[in-house]
C-alpha positions in Angstrom: -0.1 -0.2 -0.1 2.8 2.2 1.0 4.4 1.3 -2.7 1.4 2.2 -4.4 0.6 6.3 -2.8 3.7 6.9 -3.3 3.9 6.0 -6.8 0.6 7.8 -6.9 2.8 11.0 -5.1 5.7 10.4 -7.3 3.7 10.9 -10.4 1.6 13.9 -9.6 4.9 15.8 -8.8 6.6 14.7 -12.7 3.2 15.9 -14.0 3.3 18.8 -12.2 6.8 19.8 -12.7 6.3 19.3 -16.9 3.2 21.1 -16.2 5.3 24.4 -15.4 7.9 23.5 -17.6 4.9 23.8 -20.4 3.8 27.4 -18.7 7.5 28.1 -18.7 8.0 28.2 -22.2 4.9 29.6 -23.0 5.3 32.6 -20.9 8.9 33.5 -22.9 7.1 33.3 -26.0 8.8 35.9 -28.6 7.6 39.5 -28.8 8.5 41.8 -31.5 8.1 45.8 -31.4 6.9 47.7 -33.9 6.5 51.9 -33.9 3.9 53.8 -35.7 4.1 57.6 -36.4 0.0 58.2 -35.9 -1.6 61.2 -36.4 -3.5 62.1 -33.4 -5.5 64.9 -32.8 -6.7 65.4 -29.0 -7.1 62.2 -26.0 -9.8 60.8 -27.7 -8.1 59.5 -30.7 -5.1 58.4 -28.6 -8.2 56.6 -26.2 -9.4 55.0 -29.2 -7.2 53.4 -30.6 -5.8 52.3 -26.9 -9.2 51.1 -27.2 -8.8 48.9 -30.4 -5.2 47.5 -29.6 -6.1 46.8 -26.3 -8.4 44.0 -27.3 -6.7 43.4 -30.4 -5.4 39.3 -30.8 -1.2 38.9 -30.4 -0.8 43.0 -28.2 1.3 42.6 -25.5 1.8 45.7 -24.4 1.5 49.2 -25.8 2.7 52.5 -25.9 0.5 55.8 -26.9 2.4 59.6 -26.6 0.4 62.1 -28.2 2.7 64.3 -27.7 5.0 62.0 -30.3 2.5 61.4 -32.1 3.4 57.7 -31.6 1.8 54.3 -30.8 4.4 51.5 -30.3 3.3 48.0 -29.5 5.0 44.8 -28.5 3.0 41.4 -30.0 3.3 38.0 -30.7 4.6 37.4 -34.1 2.7 33.9 -34.2 -0.7 35.8 -33.8 -0.6 39.1 -35.4 1.7 40.9 -37.6 2.8 44.3 -38.4 0.0 44.9 -41.4 -2.4 43.7 -39.0 -1.7 46.4 -36.4 -1.4 49.1 -38.8 -4.5 48.0 -40.6 -6.7 48.4 -37.0 -5.3 51.8 -36.8 -6.4 53.0 -40.2 -9.8 51.4 -39.7 -10.2 53.8 -37.5 -9.8 56.7 -39.9 -6.0 57.4 -39.0 -2.1 57.0 -40.5 0.2 54.5 -39.4 3.9 55.0 -40.8 6.3 52.8 -39.6 9.5 53.9 -38.1 12.5 52.5 -37.6 13.6 55.0 -34.7 13.0 53.7 -31.2 14.3 57.2 -30.2 11.3 58.5 -28.2 10.2 55.5 -26.3 10.8 54.7 -22.5 13.9 53.1 -22.0 12.1 49.9 -21.1 10.7 49.5 -24.4 14.5 50.6 -26.3 
């Protein structure tokens, strides 16, 4: 009986360990960053874009700046791409031109 209990406990520990390994791999999924120059005139424009991108598939993090007229997006490239994200912004009536420079971003985004 002790052996059966020991075997069950060891099996549960093994399954738990393997599940944790899988979760860790998912958390470390590759992300990309894209910065768009966007024509935003007011806080309403910024909030509308932020709301739409927040719920876009694959978007992990956003940084928007009305002052610098930029929208930066960290995203999972297996779920979306730069063109789809730009299309989401354009669908709202704004231009979205990809920028190579990341100079107006916070340090943790560079």
